N, C-alpha and C positions, 0 to 999 in steps of 0.2 A: 617609714618604709614607701621608699618610690614608687613611684610607676612605670610599667615596663609593657614590652608590645610585642604579643606573637604574632608573627605571621608561616603561612604556611602556602608551598605552591609547587606545582606539576614542573621538575624538568628534567622535559623530554629530549634535550640534545645527551642527556645523558643514562636512558632507556625508558623504558615504558614501564611507567607506576613505581618511576623516584620520585618521592618528594624531598624538599629542604623545607628545616623548619629553623626558626631564628625567635632567640629569646636576645631582646636588649633591653638595657635599665640606663643608668647613670653613672652604674658601677661597671658595666661590662656587656659585653656579649658574646652570646651563648650560641650554638647551633648543631646542626646535625644531619644526614641524607640517612633517608630510609629507604631500603628497596622494599618493593612489597611480597607478602606471602599469599601464600592459598589464600588471604581472605586480607581486605589493606585494613589497617590499623584505623581508630580513630585516631581522630588529630586532637581531641582531648583526653586522651588514654596519653597517646603524645606529645602533648604538654608538661600533661604532671612527669613523667621521667626525665627530660629535657629543662622542667625547673628544678625539680630536689637536686639536680647536678649544675647548673648554674649556680643555686643558694650556695653552696655546698662549696664552690670554687672562685669565685664572685664574694663569699661572706656579704650576702645585704637577703632583703629578707623581701624582694618586691612584690607585687600582687598585679596581675592583669588587668589592665584597663576593663570597661564594658564596652562593647561586647569584647568577647576576649580574642575573637579567630576575625581573621578576612575574610572576605568575602569569596575567595579561593579555596578555604576550610570544607571541608566534607564530614559529617557528625556520624 
């Protein structure tokens, strides 16, 4: 298994409360934009969903480095 990097950041140019998520490892990169609904999703919940799709598409088993979240991530 290889290490991976997870980043979550606001994208104010795309609208209020828009977040860009990115998972990157030696096998490839997966990313997503999320538009907030009534209550913003926790970054760790988005990581779980993004990582599942990343593993399926990239055929890898990368794991987040500790700490998994960047300073910009929200709990």
